[in-house]
C-alpha positions as a Markdown table, in Angstrom:
| # | Residue | x | y | z |
|---|---|---|---|---|
| 1 | Met | 3.1 | 2.1 | 11.1 |
| 2 | Ala | 1.1 | 0.7 | 8.0 |
| 3 | Arg | 0.9 | 3.1 | 5.3 |
| 4 | Asn | -0.4 | 3.4 | 1.8 |
| 5 | Gln | 2.0 | 1.7 | -0.8 |
| 6 | Phe | 1.4 | 4.8 | -3.2 |
| 7 | Ile | 1.6 | 7.6 | -0.5 |
| 8 | Glu | 4.7 | 5.5 | 0.6 |
| 9 | Ala | 6.2 | 5.8 | -3.1 |
| 10 | Ile | 5.5 | 9.5 | -3.5 |
| 11 | His | 7.4 | 10.4 | -0.2 |
| 12 | Glu | 10.4 | 8.0 | -1.1 |
| 13 | Ala | 10.6 | 9.9 | -4.2 |
| 14 | Arg | 10.7 | 13.0 | -3.0 |
| 15 | Tyr | 13.1 | 12.1 | -0.2 |
| 16 | Asp | 15.4 | 10.6 | -3.2 |
| 17 | Leu | 14.9 | 14.3 | -5.0 |
| 18 | Glu | 15.8 | 16.0 | -1.8 |
| 19 | Thr | 19.1 | 13.9 | -1.1 |
| 20 | Cys | 20.2 | 12.6 | -4.7 |
| 21 | Ala | 23.4 | 14.5 | -6.3 |
| 22 | Glu | 22.8 | 17.5 | -8.7 |
| 23 | Lys | 23.5 | 15.6 | -11.6 |
| 24 | Asp | 20.5 | 12.9 | -10.4 |
| 25 | Lys | 17.8 | 15.5 | -9.9 |
| 26 | Pro | 16.0 | 15.7 | -13.1 |
| 27 | Ala | 15.4 | 12.2 | -13.3 |
| 28 | Ala | 14.1 | 12.0 | -9.3 |
| 29 | Arg | 12.0 | 15.5 | -10.2 |
| 30 | Ala | 10.4 | 13.4 | -13.2 |
| 31 | Lys | 9.8 | 10.4 | -11.0 |
| 32 | Leu | 8.4 | 12.4 | -8.4 |
| 33 | Tyr | 6.0 | 14.3 | -10.7 |
| 34 | Thr | 5.1 | 11.3 | -12.7 |
| 35 | Leu | 3.7 | 9.6 | -9.4 |
| 36 | Leu | 2.1 | 13.0 | -8.3 |
| 37 | Asp | 0.3 | 13.2 | -11.6 |
| 38 | Gln | -1.0 | 9.6 | -11.0 |
| 39 | Ala | -2.4 | 10.4 | -7.8 |
| 40 | Ala | -3.8 | 14.0 | -9.3 |
| 41 | Leu | -5.9 | 12.0 | -11.8 |
| 42 | Arg | -6.9 | 9.5 | -9.0 |
| 43 | Thr | -9.1 | 12.3 | -7.6 |
| 44 | Asp | -12.2 | 13.9 | -8.7 |
| 45 | Pro | -12.0 | 16.4 | -9.3 |
| 46 | Pro | -8.3 | 16.5 | -10.4 |
| 47 | Val | -5.8 | 18.4 | -8.1 |
| 48 | Arg | -2.5 | 20.1 | -8.9 |
| 49 | Pro | 0.5 | 17.9 | -8.0 |
| 50 | Asp | 1.8 | 20.7 | -5.4 |
| 51 | Asp | -1.6 | 20.7 | -3.8 |
| 52 | Ile | -0.8 | 16.6 | -3.1 |
| 53 | Leu | 2.6 | 17.6 | -1.6 |
| 54 | Asp | 1.4 | 19.9 | 0.6 |
| 55 | Ala | -1.5 | 17.8 | 1.6 |
| 56 | Leu | 1.1 | 15.1 | 2.5 |
| 57 | Tyr | 3.8 | 17.5 | 3.8 |
| 58 | Asp | 3.3 | 16.7 | 7.9 |
| 59 | Asp | 3.3 | 13.0 | 7.0 |
| 60 | Tyr | 6.4 | 13.5 | 4.8 |
| 61 | Lys | 8.2 | 15.0 | 7.9 |
| 62 | Asp | 7.7 | 11.8 | 9.8 |
| 63 | Phe | 8.5 | 9.8 | 6.8 |
| 64 | Arg | 12.2 | 11.8 | 6.4 |
| 65 | Arg | 12.4 | 11.4 | 10.3 |
| 66 | Met | 12.4 | 7.9 | 9.9 |
| 67 | Lys | 14.5 | 7.7 | 7.3 |
| 68 | Leu | 17.3 | 9.4 | 9.1 |
| 69 | Arg | 16.9 | 7.5 | 12.3 |
| 70 | Gln | 17.5 | 4.5 | 10.2 |
| 71 | Gln | 20.9 | 6.2 | 9.0 |
| 72 | Trp | 21.9 | 6.8 | 12.6 |
| 73 | Pro | 24.6 | 4.3 | 14.1 |
| 74 | Arg | 23.5 | 1.5 | 16.2 |
| 75 | Leu | 24.9 | 1.1 | 19.6 |
| 76 | Lys | 26.0 | -2.4 | 20.9 |
| 77 | Arg | 25.1 | -3.3 | 24.4 |
């Protein structure tokens, strides 16, 4: 499925935050919220970053499912 590259970057940053080591969480959180702040400023009127996360939640679940499937081992036929 073709996705908006900016939304894809937000999903990737959110996934990185959820899956990274504890010591890497501050940097991952900063990256995610930088992207969310940029997205929030694109709307008129501007919205809160958490509202963007809420709006993208269902799409993010699909993204996360896709990422998990990519990690599954492939069976040879």
